[in-house]
C-alpha positions, 0 to 999 in steps of 0.5 A: 832963077829969077825972071830978070836973071833968066831973061838976061842970061838968055838974051845972048842967044838967038830966039830959037835957042832961047826956046830950046833952052827954056824947054829943056830947063823946064823938063830938067828938075834942076832948072839949069840952062844947058847948051842946046848942042847937047841935044844934037843927035851927033854932037850930044853923044860926043859931048857926053863921052868927053865929059865922062872921060875927062871927069874920070881923068881929073878925079884920078889926078886929084886923088893922086895929088891928094895922096902926094899931099898927104905925105907932106901935109895931111891936114891940108890934104884932108881939107882939099880932098873933098874935090870941091870945084873940080867941076870947073876943071872938068868943064874947062878941060872938056871944052878944050878937048871938044874944040880941038879934037871935035870942032864942037863949041860947047858952053859949060853949065857955068857959062850957061848959068853965070848967076849960079855958083858951082862947087 
């Protein structure tokens, strides 16, 4: 990401978190900022587990909706079946579950990288 965009994105966090996020982004080939809490030895595995289980559920629900839609509008089902945008639903549902069930305040990749577009 451009330097000024990175500076603005990081400015909302305390300096120690900024350093952690930059170090993590440098190790990750994507260059995306991740919430430092994902590196926590206790919270990290919980976040990973919740993200995986929510992703399975959301994708299963999407497939069921597409199966139902194919009965009434096959062309529309074909158009929507790619699953584009499901990441936002997964992150939203995971964030809610983490807050309500585990008292973990996690920031999604979209929140951490507001200048990026996710599909």
